[in-house]
N, C-alpha and C positions, 0 to 999 in steps of 0.2 A: 545502595543502588536499587532501583525498582526492578522487580522481577518482570519477565515478559508475561503477556496475558495467558491465562489458562484456558484451554479449549472448553467451550460450553456445549459442544455437540460431539457425538461419537464418530463422526464421519472423518475418515483418514484417506487421503489420496496421494498419488505421486506428486512431487513438487515440480513446478516448471524449472527449466534450466536456469541457472543463476544469471547468465548473461541476458536472458529474456526479461528479467525484472527491471532492467534499465536503471540500476541504482545510481543515485546522484552523489557527488562528493559531499561528505559530511553526514550522510544518513547513518542512523544508529543500527548497529548489529550487536546482538548479545552473544557472548562466547562463554563456553564452559570447557576448559581443558580437563582431560582425564586426571583424576586425583584431587580436583578442586571442587568442593561443594558450594560453589558461588558463581554467579553469572556476571561476567564483566561487560560493562557498557563500553563499546568501542565505536569508532567513526570510520566509515568507508572512505578509502583513499583512491583505490583503483584496482584494475585487474587485467590480466592477460588471459582471455578465455581459453579454457581447456588446459591451462598451465598453473596459474596462481592468482590469488587476490591479496591485497594489502589493506590492513586496518591500522588505525592509530589508537593506542590505548591511553586512557586518562591516568593521571598520577594518583587520583583519589582511590584509596582503599588498597593500593598495590602492596604496601608494606603490611598493613593491618591484617590482610587476608593471605599473606605469604604466597603471592601470585607468582613471583619471578621464578621460583624453583620448578614450576610446572610448564614453563615456556621453552622447553628444550626440543630440539629437532626430533621429528617423528612421533612426538607425543600426540595421541588422538585428541581431537577437539570437536565440539559440537557448536554449530552456528544456528542462531534463531533470528528470524527476520519477520516482522509484522508487515504484511503487504495486502492492502485492499481487503481487510477483513479476514485474512488467513494468517495463521501462524506457520511459517515455513521453517522446517528443521533440516539441517544438513550435517553429515559426518565427514570429517576430513582429518588431515594431519598437519602439524606445524612444520614448516620448512626452515624458518629462521626468525630470530628476534633481534632487532637492533635497538638497544636501549637509548642510544644517543645518535642524533640530537632530538628525535621526535617520537621515540617508543613505537616504532613500526613493527608489526607482526606480519610475517609472510606465511600464508596458508595455502596448501595444495588445493587446486580447483576441485570442488566436490562434484562427483559424477551423478549422484542421486540423493534424494531425501524424501521426507514425508511432510504433508501439509495437513493442518487441522483447521476445520472450518470454525470461524467465530461469528458467522452470520446467522440470522434468524430466518431469512427468506431467500428462496431461489431468485436469481436475477437472470435476465435474458438480454442478449445482444439485440440492438435495434438502431435505427437511424431516424431520429425525430428532430426536426428543426426546433430551436429553442432560443429564448432570450433570457439572459441572466441580469438581474438588477442588484447592484451592490456598490457601496462606496461612491455613490453619485454617478455610476456608469450603467449603461445599457449595452451589453455585449451579445452579439449574435453568435450562435454556436450550434452544437449538435449533441443530443442525448445519445450516448453510444451503448449504454446498458441501463436497465431499470428493474426495480423490484418494488414490493409494497412499502418498503421502508426507506428507499433512497434510490439514487442513480449516480451515474458518472457522466459528466458533460465535458465536451471538448470545445475550447474557445480560441478565437484569434485575439491575443492580447493587444492592447493599444501599442502601436509602434513607438510613438514619441512620448506619450503621457505615462509617466511612471507612478502616478498617484494610485493606480489600481494595483494593490498588492495583497491579494487575499491570503488569510492565514487560518489555521485550524481554529474553529470556534466562531468565526465570523458569521453573522446572519446574512442571508441573501434571499432573493425571491426569484423563482424560476417559472417561466411561462413556456409550456410546450404542448404539442398536439398529443392527445391521448388516444383517440380512436380514428380520427380522420383529419385531413388538413384544415377543415373548418371548425373543428371541435377542440379548442384550446382551453387550458385551465392554468391558473397560477397557484404555486405552492410555496409557502415559507419554508426555508431550508437552513441548515447549519453546515458549514464547511467541515468535513471530516479529514480530508487529506488533499494535498496540493502537489502536483507534479507537472512535468513537461515531457512532450514526446513530439519529435520532428517539428520543433518550433511552435507547437500548439500548447496552450495551457489546459491541463486536465484536472478537473476538480471532482472529488468524491463528495457527494451531498447526502445529508440525512433529512428526510421530510419531517417537519415539525408539526404543522397543522394541516392535515389533509382532510378537507371538508367531505361531507357525506356524498355529494354528487361526484366529486373527483375520485373518492374512494371506489365508488361503483364503476366509474369509467375506467380507472386504472386496473381494477381487478378483472374486468371484462377483457381489457387489452392484454393483460398477462395470461389470461386463459387462452386467448387466441395464440399468443406467442409460444405458449407451452406445447401447442400442437404442431407448430410449423417452424419454430426456431430452436436452436440448441442453446443450452445455458452457457453463461460465460465460463472461462477457464477457472476462475476463482468463484465458484458458482453459488455462494450464499452470501446475503448481506445482513 
């Protein structure tokens, strides 16, 4: 099983509350029960905020790593979630484990945790009209945060056309205003994460080829934002 990313920065901050992550069914969560020197890859099933969450365990490695003896009630457990460039860690306790029929593990809702930044650049909240080009589509949207290395864009997905299905690693091209409404530039990007919020499609993008003119414009814009806007909650990209 792959290990979760290792923090590359020394910055440690408080985690956002688990329910605020808006986890989707099937998202990966790494677990390490006390007494087990191994991280289990699990899939998020659901939660009752402030009460418990449920994950589904894979059968792979369960016997080889002697996992089952560590899944007893009240055993301490650590949860690791990669979210928008941050490694989030939570401590909790096991409530119950149902081996059949789906290997569901019930975990007490964690009250607090720590987050480790995996980003290289501060990013700032903003609202910049944008157009995303990809898979033969031009979609209007809004850049909702930006840094020197990437941004997050919120889009209205096509209602009837299902051919637009962005995935991690897909190339895209983003056009958005950098300094003023009349000063727009296009940037080649790579999709780093895909999510949904309130019916909107939210893409995390990494800039691939930021030209010298766009680099200057963006750095000036970020300098302005640094004086008047707060950084995003997960504040480095």
